[in-house]
VOBA-1610 file (N, C-alpha, C; in pm, whole numbers, padded with zeros to 5 digits, always signed):
BEGIN
Met+07728+10082+15441Met+07732+10102+15559Met+07613+10195+15613Gly+07582+10149+15743Gly+07454+10222+15804Gly+07466+10215+15949Gly+07442+10108+15996Gly+07435+10066+16163Gly+07320+10146+16202Glu+07336+10122+16347Glu+07214+10197+16412Glu+07205+10369+16410Pro+07061+10396+16406Pro+07055+10520+16410Pro+07129+10611+16498Met+07168+10735+16471Met+07253+10812+16551Met+07148+10901+16645Val+07209+10891+16774Val+07110+10979+16861Val+07124+11140+16821His+07236+11175+16794His+07222+11313+16732His+07285+11327+16585Pro+07220+11311+16491Pro+07266+11302+16345Pro+07329+11435+16300Val+07421+11436+16225Val+07488+11522+16160Val+07408+11657+16091Thr+07426+11763+16107Thr+07307+11852+16052Thr+07388+11901+15928Val+07304+11929+15817Val+07346+11966+15715Val+07282+12083+15645Ala+07339+12191+15590Ala+07282+12301+15517Ala+07328+12292+15405Phe+07242+12325+15272Phe+07272+12289+15151Phe+07249+12407+15068Val+07350+12433+14993Val+07334+12576+14896Val+07321+12512+14756Glu+07185+12535+14704Glu+07174+12457+14591Glu+07040+12526+14535Asp+07006+12548+14425Asp+06895+12592+14364Asp+06818+12538+14250Gln+06855+12425+14222Gln+06794+12329+14141Gln+06707+12214+14205Pro+06572+12239+14187Pro+06483+12146+14255Pro+06518+11986+14241Val+06550+11940+14133Val+06601+11809+14091Val+06717+11776+14193Ala+06823+11868+14194Ala+06929+11840+14287Ala+06911+11813+14444Ile+06827+11929+14502Ile+06768+11913+14588Ile+06675+11792+14666Glu+06591+11752+14552Glu+06527+11631+14591Glu+06625+11508+14596Gly+06724+11507+14509Gly+06803+11399+14519Gly+06876+11379+14627Val+06928+11486+14678Val+07010+11490+14816Val+06899+11464+14942Arg+06779+11518+14930Arg+06698+11474+15026Arg+06687+11315+15033Ser+06657+11268+14906Ser+06622+11139+14916Ser+06738+11054+14951Trp+06850+11080+14943Trp+06972+11013+14952Trp+06999+11000+15132Ile+06974+11120+15174Ile+07002+11147+15317Ile+06871+11040+15392Ala+06755+11064+15323Ala+06653+10976+15394Ala+06658+10827+15387Ala+06723+10789+15274Ala+06734+10673+15261Ala+06867+10598+15334Asp+06942+10686+15398Asp+07045+10630+15499Asp+06988+10554+15608Pro+07028+10400+15609Pro+06983+10333+15713Pro+06981+10372+15861Gly+07135+10426+15880Gly+07138+10497+15998Gly+07089+10626+16048Lys+07017+10684+15940Lys+06977+10817+15976Lys+07067+10910+16020Arg+07183+10908+15967Arg+07310+10984+16031Arg+07311+11145+15990Leu+07242+11168+15884Leu+07223+11298+15853Leu+07092+11356+15875Ser+07076+11496+15898Ser+06965+11553+15898Ser+06976+11688+15817Leu+06905+11713+15701Leu+06913+11831+15608Leu+06823+11933+15676Ile+06873+12057+15748Ile+06798+12150+15809Ile+06774+12283+15755Ala+06859+12296+15641Ala+06831+12433+15557Ala+06870+12409+15413Val+06807+12467+15333Val+06824+12481+15177Val+06800+12623+15133Ser+06892+12685+15047Ser+06874+12796+14971Ser+06956+12805+14846Gly+06919+12912+14787Gly+07049+12913+14665Gly+07139+12984+14682Ser+07169+13078+14803Ser+07280+13162+14819Ser+07342+13129+14989Val+07457+13121+14993Val+07514+13090+15109Val+07476+13204+15212Ser+07447+13317+15184Ser+07406+13418+15294Ser+07271+13369+15342Glu+07183+13322+15267Glu+07047+13292+15283Glu+07037+13172+15366Val+07131+13065+15330Val+07133+12940+15397Val+07164+12937+15534Leu+07263+13058+15561Leu+07313+13043+15690Leu+07244+13152+15765Ser+07134+13219+15717Ser+07056+13328+15819Ser+06977+13266+15894Gly+06930+13150+15864Gly+06844+13089+15953Gly+06884+12948+16024Pro+06828+12846+16038Pro+06873+12725+16102Pro+07009+12663+16039Gly+07043+12680+15927Gly+07160+12656+15860Gly+07269+12695+15925Gly+07255+12819+15992Gly+07367+12896+16044Gly+07438+12804+16165Gln+07352+12706+16203Gln+07390+12606+16316Gln+07434+12477+16279Ala+07445+12455+16124Ala+07457+12339+16079Ala+07598+12279+16085Asn+07625+12159+16107Asn+07762+12088+16120Asn+07837+12106+16000Val+07767+12086+15873Val+07857+12077+15752Val+07766+12155+15650Leu+07826+12227+15557Leu+07765+12307+15457Leu+07806+12220+15324Leu+07699+12169+15252Leu+07711+12128+15122Leu+07667+12212+15019Met+07772+12217+14915Met+07779+12349+14825Met+07762+12289+14682Asp+07687+12330+14596Asp+07700+12324+14450Asp+07789+12438+14431Leu+07903+12396+14319Leu+07989+12494+14277Leu+07953+12588+14177Gln+07832+12536+14108Gln+07811+12622+13995Gln+07638+12627+14016Leu+07553+12766+14038Leu+07439+12774+14057Leu+07362+12814+13914Ala+07240+12805+13919Ala+07184+12839+13810Ala+07191+12983+13750Asp+07236+13080+13823Asp+07249+13199+13778Asp+07387+13250+13712Asp+07453+13132+13721Asp+07598+13151+13654Asp+07577+13139+13504Arg+07662+13223+13426Arg+07674+13219+13295Arg+07692+13027+13258Val+07688+13020+13123Val+07690+12903+13071Val+07835+12863+13091Gly+07866+12730+13162Gly+08006+12692+13158Gly+08033+12769+13308Leu+08175+12716+13355Leu+08238+12761+13493Leu+08349+12835+13436Gln+08344+12953+13406Gln+08446+13031+13391Gln+08540+13088+13486Gln+08664+13150+13479Gln+08758+13140+13575Gln+08711+13235+13710Glu+08640+13343+13635Glu+08605+13449+13732Glu+08484+13379+13826Glu+08416+13296+13782Glu+08306+13228+13864Glu+08388+13141+13968Val+08492+13054+13906Val+08558+12963+14011Val+08623+13054+14113Ser+08678+13166+14086Ser+08741+13247+14179Ser+08640+13296+14274Arg+08501+13334+14245Arg+08405+13370+14320Arg+08351+13266+14425Arg+08359+13143+14374Arg+08310+13034+14464Arg+08431+12985+14555Val+08538+12994+14503Val+08680+12981+14601Val+08669+13077+14708Ala+08654+13223+14673Ala+08641+13298+14779Ala+08540+13279+14884Asp+08416+13240+14839Asp+08297+13188+14936Asp+08357+13072+15000Ile+08411+12977+14984Ile+08457+12878+15051Ile+08584+12918+15160Glu+08671+12991+15094Glu+08774+13036+15182Glu+08710+13132+15322Ala+08604+13214+15293Ala+08547+13286+15408Ala+08469+13191+15480Leu+08404+13073+15419Leu+08343+12981+15523Leu+08444+12922+15619Val+08537+12869+15537Val+08639+12793+15627Val+08701+12874+15724Asp+08734+13019+15683Asp+08785+13107+15798Asp+08698+13116+15901Ala+08562+13114+15889Ala+08446+13135+15999Ala+08437+12988+16074Asn+08517+12909+16048Asn+08518+12780+16122Asn+08395+12675+16061Arg+08379+12690+15950Arg+08261+12618+15889Arg+08334+12486+15787Arg+08262+12370+15815Arg+08315+12272+15720Arg+08226+12270+15594Val+08301+12246+15502Val+08258+12266+15348Val+08284+12133+15266Val+08174+12066+15215Val+08196+11962+15112Val+08120+12031+14977Val+08184+12014+14893Val+08140+12096+14747Val+08120+11974+14642Tyr+08036+12005+14568Tyr+08014+11895+14454Tyr+07981+11974+14316Ser+08025+11925+14223Ser+07986+11978+14063Ser+07995+11902+13975Gln+07944+11940+13864Gln+07955+11843+13737Gln+08074+11879+13673His+08166+12001+13728His+08281+12023+13663His+08390+11960+13760Asp+08467+11844+13682Asp+08568+11778+13747Asp+08715+11793+13710Ser+08739+11906+13630Ser+08876+11941+13596Ser+08973+11951+13727Asp+09071+11899+13708Asp+09178+11906+13833Asp+09221+12022+13880Glu+09231+12114+13778Glu+09254+12252+13826Glu+09155+12305+13929Val+09012+12278+13883Val+08899+12331+13990Val+08908+12236+14106Ile+08921+12134+14120Ile+08931+12054+14232Ile+09033+12110+14330Arg+09155+12126+14264Arg+09269+12161+14359Arg+09236+12302+14413Ala+09174+12380+14339Ala+09153+12501+14374Ala+09048+12536+14509Val+08926+12416+14489Val+08859+12419+14602Val+08931+12357+14713Leu+08981+12257+14701Leu+09047+12182+14831Leu+09147+12276+14891Asp+09229+12359+14795Asp+09328+12456+14862Asp+09250+12551+14938Ala+09140+12626+14904Ala+09054+12686+14981Ala+09004+12639+15115Gly+09007+12502+15122Gly+09001+12453+15270Gly+08849+12371+15282Ala+08800+12343+15145Ala+08696+12231+15135Ala+08735+12117+15202Ser+08669+12031+15256Ser+08699+11905+15316Ser+08697+11800+15191Ala+08599+11808+15114Ala+08590+11703+15018Ala+08526+11775+14885Tyr+08565+11718+14762Tyr+08504+11746+14642Tyr+08461+11635+14579Leu+08308+11647+14541Leu+08249+11539+14478Leu+08212+11564+14317Ala+08228+11475+14208Ala+08195+11499+14097Ala+08031+11461+14099Lys+07959+11521+14034Lys+07808+11487+14035Lys+07781+11341+14021Arg+07843+11288+13944Arg+07823+11131+13919Arg+07857+11076+14029Glu+07949+11118+14131Glu+07979+11028+14242Glu+07898+11057+14368Val+07813+11159+14355Val+07725+11191+14466Val+07634+11088+14547Ala+07581+11011+14445Ala+07474+10901+14524Ala+07584+10788+14609Asp+07705+10775+14548Asp+07802+10665+14621Asp+07857+10729+14747His+07907+10862+14743His+07990+10915+14819His+07924+11029+14931Leu+07797+11072+14881Leu+07769+11201+14956Leu+07761+11173+15127Ile+07717+11057+15144Ile+07671+11041+15310Ile+07844+11045+15373Asp+07918+10936+15331Asp+08033+10942+15385Asp+08125+11066+15382Ala+08115+11124+15272Ala+08195+11249+15275Ala+08145+11366+15375Ile+08036+11377+15396Ile+07952+11463+15492Ile+08011+11427+15628Leu+07989+11276+15664Leu+08026+11229+15796Leu+08168+11265+15804Ala+08258+11230+15730Ala+08386+11259+15728Ala+08415+11410+15765Ala+08368+11496+15687Ala+08400+11630+15699Ala+08341+11666+15877Ala+08235+11622+15896Ala+08184+11651+16046Ala+08279+11611+16138Glu+08362+11511+16097Glu+08454+11459+16212Glu+08591+11501+16195Asp+08601+11585+16092Asp+08759+11620+16048Asp+08833+11517+16032Arg+08764+11419+15935Arg+08867+11323+15883Arg+08866+11349+15735Pro+08979+11295+15668Pro+08998+11309+15528Pro+08894+11200+15479Tyr+08843+11236+15342Tyr+08779+11156+15252Tyr+08800+11181+15098Met+08851+11071+15031Met+08881+11104+14900Met+08830+11011+14805Pro+08699+11071+14761Pro+08631+11005+14636Pro+08735+10991+14510Pro+08699+10909+14410Pro+08786+10902+14293Pro+08807+11018+14218Glu+08729+11117+14184Glu+08768+11233+14116Glu+08886+11321+14200Met+08855+11332+14306Met+08946+11428+14409Met+09082+11340+14422Thr+09063+11208+14443Thr+09195+11139+14444Thr+09260+11168+14318Gly+09216+11143+14195Gly+09266+11160+14068Gly+09333+11305+14059Ala+09268+11405+14108Ala+09310+11530+14106Ala+09448+11580+14164Ile+09445+11519+14284Ile+09579+11545+14375Ile+09677+11451+14370Leu+09691+11342+14263Leu+09800+11263+14235Leu+09850+11298+14115Thr+10001+11346+14111Thr+10037+11360+13982Thr+10082+11244+13898Asp+10124+11121+13971Asp+10144+11015+13907Asp+10146+10896+13985Asp+10165+10787+13948Asp+10161+10678+14002Asp+10215+10668+14178Lys+10313+10720+14180Lys+10423+10722+14279Lys+10434+10848+14374Arg+10398+10958+14329Arg+10438+11083+14368Arg+10293+11182+14401Pro+10251+11205+14491Pro+10147+11287+14515Pro+10193+11422+14517Gln+10086+11517+14463Gln+10097+11651+14476Gln+10039+11737+14593Leu+10110+11811+14661Leu+10057+11888+14786Leu+10026+12019+14732Ser+09875+12036+14786Ser+09832+12187+14771Ser+09919+12285+14843Asp+09885+12412+14835Asp+09971+12491+14898Asp+09949+12498+15046Gln+09818+12478+15072Gln+09784+12486+15221Gln+09839+12352+15285Glu+09837+12242+15226Glu+09890+12124+15260Glu+10052+12128+15290Phe+10109+12167+15184Phe+10260+12205+15211Phe+10276+12299+15321Met+10227+12397+15332Met+10237+12493+15443Met+10232+12442+15580Ala+10123+12362+15612Ala+10082+12295+15714Ala+10207+12177+15757Cys+10259+12122+15660Cys+10344+12013+15701Cys+10453+12088+15706Arg+10512+12206+15647Arg+10631+12247+15669Arg+10645+12293+15781Leu+10536+12386+15836Leu+10538+12435+15969Leu+10557+12330+16098Trp+10463+12245+16061Trp+10469+12109+16174Trp+10596+12054+16147Phe+10668+12026+16052Phe+10809+11972+16057Phe+10918+12059+16118Gln+10895+12191+16127Gln+10957+12292+16181Gln+10967+12288+16348Gly+10880+12185+16379Gly+10857+12174+16521Gly+10746+12222+16617Met+10666+12305+16519Met+10530+12366+16556Met+10450+12248+16611Lys+10350+12285+16719Lys+10251+12200+16736Lys+10112+12239+16639Lys+10038+12150+16624Lys+09939+12171+16538Lys+09854+12300+16558Ala+09839+12337+16692Ala+09778+12443+16731Ala+09845+12563+16690Gln+09980+12548+16703Gln+10075+12665+16649Gln+10058+12703+16505Val+10042+12567+16441Val+10046+12620+16300Val+09908+12651+16239Ala+09814+12598+16342Ala+09685+12683+16279Ala+09686+12845+16314Arg+09743+12872+16405Arg+09742+13030+16455Arg+09812+13095+16356Arg+09919+13021+16310Arg+10006+13098+16228Arg+09942+13096+16062Met+09874+13007+16035Met+09789+13001+15904Met+09649+13061+15926Gly+09628+13101+16032Gly+09481+13160+16031Gly+09370+13070+16032Ile+09379+12924+16057Ile+09280+12836+16026Ile+09267+12758+16168Arg+09154+12668+16160Arg+09129+12574+16261Arg+09238+12481+16288Glu+09257+12423+16419Glu+09355+12336+16427Glu+09289+12190+16376Ser+09171+12169+16369Ser+09098+12060+16284Ser+09125+12061+16143Thr+09158+12185+16089Thr+09179+12200+15940Thr+09344+12153+15928Val+09404+12188+16016Val+09544+12173+16007Val+09562+12014+16012Arg+09491+11944+16117Arg+09497+11790+16106Arg+09449+11729+15977Gln+09333+11803+15940Gln+09280+11732+15807Gln+09380+11761+15690Tyr+09469+11877+15667Tyr+09551+11855+15570Tyr+09676+11765+15609Ile+09716+11751+15705Ile+09813+11655+15736Ile+09783+11517+15696Ala+09645+11499+15747Ala+09606+11350+15710Ala+09563+11323+15575Arg+09527+11450+15513Arg+09497+11416+15350Arg+09644+11388+15275Val+09760+11450+15332Val+09885+11392+15280Val+09908+11264+15295Arg+09886+11218+15446Arg+09907+11068+15457Arg+09826+10983+15368Ala+09706+11029+15320Ala+09606+10941+15271Ala+09666+10949+15105Lys+09716+11050+15064Lys+09790+11056+14934Lys+09880+10969+14921Tyr+09974+10945+15017Tyr+10095+10856+15011Tyr+10034+10726+15023Ala+09956+10691+15130Ala+09888+10556+15133Ala+09832+10508+15003Lys+09761+10613+14934Lys+09681+10564+14816Lys+09774+10501+14694Val+09903+10532+14706Val+10026+10516+14601Val+10099+10420+14668Gly+10077+10360+14768Gly+10146+10224+14809Gly+10276+10281+14895Arg+10268+10403+14953Arg+10390+10467+15015Arg+10337+10501+15150Pro+10307+10435+15247Pro+10236+10474+15353Pro+10343+10576+15433Ala+10279+10653+15525Ala+10367+10725+15612Ala+10304+10754+15734Gly+10301+10634+15817Gly+10215+10643+15944Gly+10268+10739+16068Thr+10390+10774+16041Thr+10449+10848+16157Thr+10488+10981+16113Lys+10510+11080+16187Lys+10583+11208+16146Lys+10697+11186+16080Ala+10786+11126+16132Ala+10938+11097+16050Ala+10925+11030+15935Asp+10787+10935+15919Asp+10802+10877+15778Asp+10759+10968+15692Leu+10653+11051+15725Leu+10598+11139+15622Leu+10692+11249+15573Leu+10784+11292+15675Leu+10887+11397+15651Leu+10994+11304+15555Ala+11013+11194+15573Ala+11122+11113+15449Ala+11057+11112+15351Arg+10920+11068+15322Arg+10873+11107+15206Arg+10861+11198+15132Ala+10829+11319+15213Ala+10844+11445+15127Ala+10961+11493+15094Ile+11076+11454+15168Ile+11218+11478+15110Ile+11263+11396+15000Gln+11229+11273+15016Gln+11233+11185+14897Gln+11199+11247+14742Asp+11073+11294+14757Asp+11005+11335+14656Asp+11044+11485+14611Gly+11140+11548+14681Gly+11169+11688+14649Gly+11070+11777+14708Leu+10959+11756+14764Leu+10829+11835+14809Leu+10896+11929+14914Ile+10969+11888+14981Ile+11032+11964+15107Ile+11162+11944+15125Asn+11257+12054+15125Asn+11414+12050+15139Asn+11461+12083+15289Ala+11579+12049+15293Ala+11624+12113+15430Ala+11601+12247+15487Ala+11606+12330+15375Ala+11553+12487+15412Ala+11412+12493+15446Asp+11327+12417+15416Asp+11191+12440+15442Asp+11177+12378+15583Ile+11255+12285+15661Ile+11234+12218+15774Ile+11316+12300+15891Ser+11426+12380+15834Ser+11515+12441+15943Ser+11429+12540+16006Pro+11434+12561+16134Pro+11346+12659+16212Pro+11390+12793+16165Arg+11338+12876+16147Arg+11364+13023+16100Arg+11393+13101+16249Ser+11470+13188+16249Ser+11518+13273+16364Ser+11417+13394+16360
//
């Protein structure tokens, strides 16, 4: 996909400290026929990349593991990265994460923190551009590794804590803006959570195009029950 060059390309700030990875991302962005992305800042730390032009970027691309980490991605390091992502999302930033680590547990933790998408490093070449564009437009994007992590079996998807909360409040009659205020997140993030749940159901051949359909699916699967959707006094 490509099309005509965009008048205002999506701007990207990149948190990475490996020269090979940086050049790879630069080359993929430059090779996009539509010139839909513009890499405006690169640094090895979140604070540094946001202190300059990157502070105005539409999307933050982030490597989950930087060179100064110890060998392997230990639990405390995952927690630190997840905290970084949560802080960025709370500050109304859109985050796309990629990593060589592709365990379901890590992927779910990153997504539950509010990241728009998670790419395994082997998927970056094929999915990077589309994942960033989707994040900029608050659309769900589900590359293969991320899809596998959020589906528990062939027919029943697993909701993250944030997706469950967004759907439950929405089913209780709240508007999406009210859900956002209750959860302390952007309305666009609420829309993204709900759209991601719809995408999970569509992926397993059980589309839920309307709110009623989505509620029915959730009840059928035991993900939500009557107590969850009854308005609280």
